[in-house]
Structures are given as C-alpha cells and as structure tokens.
C-alpha positions as CSV (number, residue, x, y, z in Angstrom):
1,M,-0.1,-0.1,-0.1
2,G,2.9,2.5,0.7
3,H,3.7,1.9,-3.0
4,V,0.5,3.4,-4.5
5,R,0.8,6.0,-1.6
6,A,4.0,7.7,-2.2
7,F,3.1,7.2,-6.3
8,A,-0.1,8.9,-5.7
9,V,1.1,11.7,-3.4
10,T,3.9,12.5,-5.7
11,V,1.2,12.8,-8.6
12,L,-1.3,15.0,-6.5
13,A,1.7,17.4,-5.4
14,L,2.7,18.0,-9.2
15,A,-0.7,18.6,-10.3
16,V,-1.2,21.2,-8.0
17,L,1.8,23.2,-8.5
18,G,0.7,23.2,-12.2
19,V,-1.8,26.1,-11.1
20,P,0.5,28.8,-9.9
21,A,2.7,27.8,-12.5
22,G,0.0,28.6,-14.9
23,L,-0.8,31.5,-13.6
24,V,2.4,32.9,-13.2
25,W,3.0,31.9,-16.9
26,S,-0.3,34.3,-17.9
27,L,1.2,37.1,-15.7
28,I,4.3,37.0,-17.3
29,A,4.1,35.3,-21.3
30,P,3.9,38.1,-23.8
31,R,0.5,37.8,-26.4
32,A,0.9,38.3,-30.0
33,P,-0.6,41.4,-31.5
34,Y,-4.0,40.9,-33.5
35,A,-5.7,43.4,-36.0
36,I,-9.4,43.4,-36.6
37,T,-10.5,43.4,-39.9
38,G,-13.5,42.6,-42.1
39,D,-12.5,39.0,-42.0
40,G,-11.6,38.6,-38.4
41,P,-8.4,38.9,-36.6
42,V,-5.3,38.4,-38.4
43,L,-2.0,38.4,-36.9
44,A,-1.1,42.0,-36.8
45,D,2.7,41.7,-37.0
46,P,4.0,38.5,-39.0
47,S,7.6,39.5,-37.6
48,T,6.4,39.1,-34.1
49,Q,8.5,36.9,-31.8
50,T,5.8,36.8,-29.2
51,L,4.5,33.5,-30.5
52,I,7.6,32.2,-29.7
53,A,8.2,33.9,-26.6
54,A,5.1,32.4,-24.6
55,D,6.3,29.1,-25.6
56,G,10.0,29.9,-24.1
57,W,8.2,31.1,-21.1
58,Y,6.3,28.2,-20.9
59,A,9.5,26.5,-20.6
60,V,11.1,28.5,-17.6
61,V,8.1,28.3,-15.9
62,T,7.6,24.4,-16.0
63,G,11.4,23.8,-15.8
64,V,12.1,25.6,-12.1
65,P,9.7,23.8,-10.3
66,A,10.6,20.7,-12.5
67,L,14.2,20.8,-11.1
68,A,12.8,21.9,-7.6
69,C,10.2,19.2,-7.3
70,A,13.3,16.4,-8.3
71,V,15.6,17.9,-5.4
72,V,13.0,17.8,-2.9
73,A,11.1,14.0,-4.0
74,W,14.7,12.9,-4.3
75,N,15.1,14.2,-0.3
76,L,11.9,12.7,0.5
77,A,11.9,9.3,-0.7
78,R,14.2,7.4,1.1
79,T,13.0,3.4,0.7
80,R,10.3,4.2,-2.3
81,R,12.4,5.3,-4.8
82,L,11.0,3.9,-8.0
83,E,7.2,4.9,-7.4
84,V,8.3,8.6,-6.6
85,L,10.8,8.4,-10.1
86,L,7.4,7.3,-11.8
87,G,5.8,9.4,-9.7
88,L,7.5,12.6,-11.2
89,A,6.7,11.1,-14.7
90,A,2.9,10.8,-14.5
91,G,2.7,14.3,-12.0
92,G,4.9,16.3,-14.3
93,G,2.9,15.2,-17.5
94,I,-0.5,15.8,-15.6
95,A,1.4,19.2,-13.9
96,A,2.5,20.5,-17.7
97,F,-1.2,19.7,-18.8
98,V,-2.2,22.1,-16.2
99,T,-0.1,24.4,-16.6
100,L,-1.3,25.1,-20.1
101,W,-4.9,25.0,-19.5
102,V,-4.4,27.6,-16.5
103,G,-2.5,30.0,-18.5
104,T,-4.6,29.9,-21.6
105,T,-7.8,30.1,-19.3
106,F,-7.0,33.1,-16.8
107,T,-5.5,36.1,-18.3
108,L,-3.2,37.6,-15.4
109,G,-1.7,40.8,-15.4
110,T,-1.7,44.2,-18.2
111,V,-1.4,42.8,-21.6
112,T,-0.1,45.8,-24.2
113,V,0.5,44.9,-27.5
114,E,3.1,46.2,-29.8
115,A,2.7,46.0,-33.9
116,Q,3.9,48.0,-36.9
117,A,1.6,50.5,-38.2
118,I,-0.9,48.5,-40.5
119,G,-3.5,51.3,-41.3
120,P,-6.3,54.2,-40.2
121,G,-8.9,52.8,-38.4
122,V,-7.4,49.3,-37.9
123,K,-7.9,48.0,-34.0
124,V,-4.7,45.9,-33.0
125,V,-5.7,43.9,-29.9
126,A,-3.4,41.3,-27.5
127,G,-4.7,38.0,-28.9
128,A,-5.0,34.6,-26.3
129,L,-1.9,32.5,-24.4
130,E,-1.4,29.7,-26.8
131,L,1.4,27.3,-27.0
132,T,2.5,26.9,-30.3
133,A,5.4,24.8,-30.0
134,K,3.8,21.6,-28.4
135,G,7.3,19.9,-27.2
136,V,7.8,21.9,-24.6
137,L,5.0,20.4,-22.7
138,V,7.6,17.8,-21.9
139,T,9.6,20.2,-19.9
140,W,8.1,19.3,-16.6
141,P,8.7,15.7,-16.6
142,L,11.8,15.1,-18.7
143,L,13.7,17.6,-16.1
144,A,12.0,16.5,-13.5
145,V,13.0,12.1,-14.0
146,G,16.3,13.4,-15.6
147,L,17.7,15.3,-12.2
148,Y,15.9,12.5,-10.2
149,G,17.7,10.2,-12.1
150,T,21.0,11.8,-11.9
151,M,21.3,12.2,-8.5
152,E,20.5,9.1,-8.0
153,A,23.1,7.5,-10.5
154,I,25.5,9.7,-8.5
155,V,25.1,8.2,-5.3
156,A,25.2,5.1,-6.5
157,Y,28.4,5.2,-7.9
158,R,29.7,6.5,-4.7
159,E,28.5,3.8,-2.9
160,S,29.4,1.0,-5.3
161,P,31.7,-1.8,-4.3
162,L,33.2,-1.7,-8.1
163,R,34.2,2.1,-7.6
164,R,37.5,0.9,-5.2
165,P,41.0,0.5,-7.1
166,Y,41.5,-3.6,-7.6
167,G,44.3,-3.5,-4.5
168,E,42.4,-1.5,-2.3
169,I,41.8,-4.3,0.9
170,E,38.8,-4.0,2.7
171,R,39.2,-3.1,6.2
172,L,36.3,-5.0,8.8
C-alpha cells in the first residue's frame, strides 16, 4: 500500500503545482498582436517573436518547478525511489497540461501589444495566450525525471563496491 501512496502523493503534489505555474505563465508571457479586420482577427505583425517567447516562458515556468520537485522528491523518498520516480513522470505530465490549461484560460496582468503601423482605423488587440511548440509540454516531466535519475546515479556510483581500486583491501 505504501508503494501506491508514494506514487499518488507525488502525482497529486505536482498536479497541484501546475495551477500556480499556469498563473505565473499567464502573468509574464507576452501575447501576439492581432488586427481586427472585416474577415476576423489576423496576426498584426507577421515578424513578431511573441509566439516563440510565450513558448520559451512556458519552458522556464515549468522547468524551474520541475527541478525543485526533483530535488525535494529525491530527498524525501528514502525507501520508495522507483514509485516516486514514476510519480514524477506522471505528475510532471499532468502538471504540464494543468499549467497549459490554467495559463490559457486565465489572463493575468496588464496585456499590451506592439505592432507596426497597419493602417488608419484598424484596431490592434492582444491575442489569447497559446502554446505553439507542443514539444515544450515535456519540459516538466523530462527535467524532473532527468535530475532525479542523475542524483540517484551519483549516489549509486559513490556507494558502488566496483568503484574501489583493485588493490584496495576491505577493512573489517
């Protein structure tokens, strides 16, 4: 039963952390400018980098807690290493989607847009926050599992009997 509990607690803790991460992403990520035309909204500035910047901010906002979660989980999981590792993978994936949902659903902060002059009478508005590079969704689980595994490998190497030199005799 302890195996399931360690996994479930890890998954739930990470999923809950997705909410503040989504709010932070909504607060700091830029939004692309759109011009309202008779045909509907169109990207006001085709050379804008805000779509890429929003993806970058998503990677940062999910990467930092992923690394923190890995360190905390590794320090707390003394006997349930595998369950916590699997929980980091599953919980990180869920947290990434929760972050995406919260960030795209709620708009926080002042939203301003800048665009090149389009023409007189054309209204420019901020577009909705979106994730254009879907590959950054793996940032949270990938970094969390990667750092956790790295810390585990370092400790396993230090404790390995194979690490001792060949001529060394064990002292009892």
